[in-house]
N, C-alpha and C positions, 0 to 999 in steps of 0.2 A: 491068896490074892489080896493085895492091899486095898483094892477098890471094890470091896464086896458090896457095900451099900449102893454105890453108884451103879454097879452091874445089875443088882436087883431092881433098882428103879428104872434102869434103861429097858430091862426085859419087860417090865410092866408097861412102860411108855409105848413100846412097839406094838402092843396089842390095841391101843386106843388112839395113838397119834401117828400119822404117816411117817415112817422112818424113825419114830421115837422122838422127833424134835419138831419144834414149832417154827424153825427157820433152818434151811439146809446148811447154813454156815456153821451151825453148832454141831453138825454130824462130824464124826472122826474118820469118815470114809477115806479121805486123801492121806491120812497119817496112820491108819490102822488102829484097832482097839475100839473101846467104847468111850463115849463122852463122859466127862466128870460132871456130876450133879453138884451144884454149889448151894450151900446153905447160908453163907454169911459173907459179907464184905466189910472191911474196915480199913480206911486209909488206902494204902497201896496193896493191901493183901486180900485174898479170898480164902475161904475154908470150904473144902468139899464135904460130901455127905459122910465120908469116912474119917473126918476130923483132921485131914492133912491141910497144912497152910501153904499158900503159894504167893510169890510176888507176881502181881497181875499186870500184864501189858495189853490186855484186851479192853478193860475198862468199859464193859458193856458195848464194845465196838465204838468207843470214842467219846460218849457223852460225859464220862466221869473225870473231867479235867481237874476237879478238886479232890478226887479220890472217892472211895466208897463211903456211904453213910456219913457224909460231912455233918458234924453235929449241928451247925447253924441252919443248914438246909433242912435237915430232919426236923428240927424244932419249928421252923417256919411252916413246913408242910403239915405237921401235927396240929398246929394252931388253926390252920385253914380247914382241915378235915373235920374238926369239931363244929365248924359253922356250916358245913354242907359241902358235898363233893362236886356237884354240877347242877346248874339251874336251867340251862338252855335259854338263858337270857343274859344280856350284857352285864359285866362286872367291872369294877374300877381297875382291877389288876391287869385286865386285857389292855386297857388304855395306857397304863404305865409301861407295860411290856412293849407295846407297839411304839411308844415314844422313845424308849431306850434303844430299840433295834434301829429305828430311823436315825438316831444320833450316832450309832456306832458303825453301821454298815454303809459305805459310801454311796452305793447305787440305790438304796432303799428310801423312797419318799413316802410310800404307803405300803402297808404289809397286811396280809390276811393269814390268820393262824389256822392250822390244820392239825392232824393227829399223827402224821408220819412223814418221813422223807419221800416215800412213794406218792403219797397224796399231794405233796408239794410239787414234785416234778410233773406229775400227771396234770395238775391244775395249771401249772405254768405253761405247758405245751398247749392246752386247750385255750388258754387266754391268748397266747401268741397267734394261734390259728384264728380265733375270733377277731382279734385286733387287726390282723393283716388281710383276712379274707383268703388266705392261702392254706394249702393242705399238707405239704411235705415238711419233714424236719431232717436235719443233718445231725448225726451223732457219731461218736468215735469208738473204734474197736477197743474193747477192754474197759471202757468207762461204764460204770453201773449206775443207773438212775432209778433203781427200784424195779418193781415187777409189773408195772402197767404194760398193756399190750404193745404200745408203740416202741418200747425200749427193748423188747425181747427179740431183737433182730440181729442176725450175724452177717458179717460181710462175706461175700464169695471170694474166690481166688484173686479176682481183679480188685484193685483198690476201690473201684466205684460201682461194683455190682449192686444192682437193686437187691435189697436184702431178702433173704428167705427167713421164715420164722425159725427161731432157735428153741421154741417151746411149742409142744402140741397145745392147741387151743387158741393160738394166735392166727387170725385169718390172713390169707394171702393179700387181701385188700389193705389191711393195716400195714403189712410188711412192705407193700409197694409204696407206701407214703413215707417210709423211713429209709434214708440213705446213710450207709455206714462208710466212714473213711478212716484211715489210720491216724492214731493220735500223734501229734507233733508234725503232721504232714500238711503244711499250709497250701502247698500246690494242689493237693488232692481236693481240698476244700474249695479253692478257687475254681477248679475244673467242674466240680459238682454244682456250684452256684451258677456258672455260665451255662452248663448243659440244662439246668432247670430254672432258667431265668423267669422271675415273677411267679414261681410256684412254691418257693421255700418260705415257710412262715418263721422258722426258728433254727438256729444252730445252738445245740446244748452241749456243754462240756464240763467235765470236772477240771477246774483250772490247774489243780495238781491231782493227777490220777491217784486214787487210793484203793481201787478194787481190782487191780492187776498187780498189786504191790504198789509201793509209792514210786511214782514216776513224775518228776517235775516237768513243767513246760519248757520246751526249747526256747532259747533267746528269741524274742520278737514273735513267738507263736501266738500268744494271747493278744498282743497289739495287732498282729496281722488279722486275727479273727474279728477284732473290733473294727478294723478299717474296712474289710470286705463286707461285713454285715451292714455297717452304716451306709456304705455306698449303694447297696442293693435293697435297702429298706427291710432287712431281715432282723428279727428280734434275737439279740444275743443273750443266752441264758447261761449263767454260771451256776452249776450245781455245787453249792458250798455246804452240803449236808455234812461232809467230813471236815472240810477246811475252815468252815465258818467259826470264828472265835477261837480257832486252834492254832493256825500258822501265824496269826497276828490278830489284834483285837477286831479289826474290820475284815478279817478273812484274807483269802488269796488276792482278792481285788485290791485290797489296801497294800499288801506285800509287793505286788507286781505293778501297781499303779495303772490298772486297766479297769474301767468301769463298764459293766454290762448293762443291759436294759432291764433284765429281771434276774433275781437271785433266789435260789431255793435253799432253805435252811432246815436243820434237824439236829438230832443228837444233843450237842451242848445247850442248845436253846431250850431244852426241856429239863436240863439238870438231872437226867436219869429217869424222867417220866416220859410217857409216849407223847411226842409232839413234833410238829413240823411247821414250816411257814414259807410263804413265797411273797416276794415284794419287789418293788422297783419303781420305775418312773410313774409319777402321778397320772400322766396322760394314758399310759397303758393300763394301770391298775383301776382306773376309773371306768373301764369297760366291764368290770365284774358285777354280776347281780348283787345288789339291786340297783346298780347304776348303769349308765351308758348303753352298751350293746347287750347288756344282760347275759354275759357269759356265765353259765351255771357253775356254781361251786357252793357246797353246803356241808355241814357236819354237826351232828347233835352234840358231840363232846369237844368241838373246836373251841379253843380258848378257855377250857375249864379251869377253875381256880387252882387246882392242885398242880397241874403242869405249868401254868403261868407263874405261880409262886416259886416253884422249884427253879424254873428257868430264870426268872427275874433275880432271885437271890444269887444264883450262880453268876449271871452276867455282871451284876453289881460288884461282886468280889473280883472279877477279872479286870475291872476298871482301875483297881488300886495300882498306883505307879510301881514299876519294878516287877510286877507279876510275870510279864512275858519274858523279861530278862532272866528271871529265876528259872522259868520253864525251859528256855533255850539253853541255859547252862547245864541243866540236868540231861537234856537230850544230847547235847554236844559231848558231854562226858561219856555217855553210853556209846555214842558213835565212835569216838576216839578210841575207847577201850576195845571195841570190837575190831576196828581196823588194825590196831596194834596186835591183837590176837591173830588175825589173819596173816599179818606180816611175819609174826614169830613162827607160825606153823607153815609158812611158805605157800599159803593159799591165796588165790587171786579172785575170790568171790566178790560180788559187788554189793555195797551198802548204799542205798539211796535214802536221804533224809531231807525233809523240809519242816522246819520248826520241830514240833513234838511228835511228828509221825515219821516212821522209819521202816524200811524192809531190808533184810539181808537176803539177797538173791543168790542161789546156788548155781551161778554161771559166771564165766570169766569175761564175757563181753559186756560192755556198758548197756544198761537197760533203759531204753528211751521209747519203747513201743510195746504193744501187745505181743508182737512177733518175738521180740527179744526176751520178754518175760516168759513166754511159752517155751523158750529153749532151756529153762532151768531144769536142774536134776531134781525132780519131785520125789524120787525115792530117797535121795540123800536128805532132802528137807524133812521127810517123814521120820527118818532116823534121828536127825537133829532135834526135831520137835519132841520125840519121846525121851531123848537124853536130857533135854531141858526140863521137861515135866518131872522126870525122876529126880532132878536136882532142885525142885521146888520153884521153877520158873514157869508161869502159865502164859503161853503165846497163842495166837490164833492158829487153829489147826489147818492152815493152808499156806502154801508158798505165796499165794496171791493176795495177801492181806497185809495191813499195816500193824506195827506195834505202836501203841499209844503211851507216851510218857505223861504222867500226871504230876501236879504240884505236890501230891502226897508221897511220891517216891523220894526217899531220903538218900543221902550220899551213900549210906551203908547198903541200901537196896540196889543202887546202881553198881556199887563195887561187887556185891554178891552176884549180880547178873553177869557182869563182865567175867568174873571167875568161872561161873557155870558155863558161859559161852565158850571159854577156852577149853574147859574139860570136855564139853559136848562135841566141839569141833574135832578135838583130838581123838575122841572115841569113834567118831564117824569115819575118820581117814585111816584108822588102824584096823 
């Protein structure tokens, strides 16, 4: 077995960590086999515990847009570590970071730093409820907003069924306050809003879905959400934890020209360290403790110098002219190569891409919703995943995740990935 050390580590992990992993997305359940344990990352590559090198398209699930262990980010963080890791008191870098975020992200006039994407979305929902004095939220099938109780609700068979908890431990009362509708279905949103007039605090959406695979918004979907929420006094929240600073400098809201009331951020904003943020209109953000309505939100490590420094240094480098053009060119080359491979092999699978995030769906029908994504051949994806790993390409171990292209991926990396994709697809259909 080539993965002897990873296997040994996984056996040990299962004795002391539930399922052997600290986040379910890392488990290899959907694809078979055991997860690879990673010991090192550099640029576009990672090395596993058995010394095997892979071209990496997970990038810590999105944050590493500059690649692994970027020398300048590492140097900046090392310099800060020497001065202290956390003080539980304000620091200058928090101010600089907040100023930079408000400059870059269209909707953000004020921002509060937190420690994860889940914290950001959870806090944004609480703020929307506190600001409006309403209880209910509308979310979309297949959009993932972290693991706070309000978000762990699934839709029933009808588009507008009041949700039932999709996780043990979530109370029916919480579920009753979450309304789930299909992604890209504006009519369902309008119906939900009318049926729950003056009860809905917020509509929260991934402007580009990234957690059922990459699914772009239908034309006018985001603008339609903006119109209906504005009309009904509902807070519109864009969850840009994945899309923020990735699909364009100002995120999906800049790309599509639709400005929400609140935005949640994570991943890239921390440059590879644990961080999240939520921000938006000054009027709404001024309701957070210690201001206004005193909506509670706090965190010992929020805005700590390490995360702020890594994030600030990352965002600064993304402001250099031409950076996003270069990223788009790399991602486009990968997409083009994969589409050409599909054509050459007579396959009609779907590839969805927005900027530097992309998913190859093993289905022949266009993927525009959770239902369409669910129709994918997951067994075939599992085979494809294993074939790619065997060829030194590391992808997310799930059909319903994105591949993340980074600025560290070279032309040679992209070419090698396209070649591996052809061979892996061919192996899967033979």
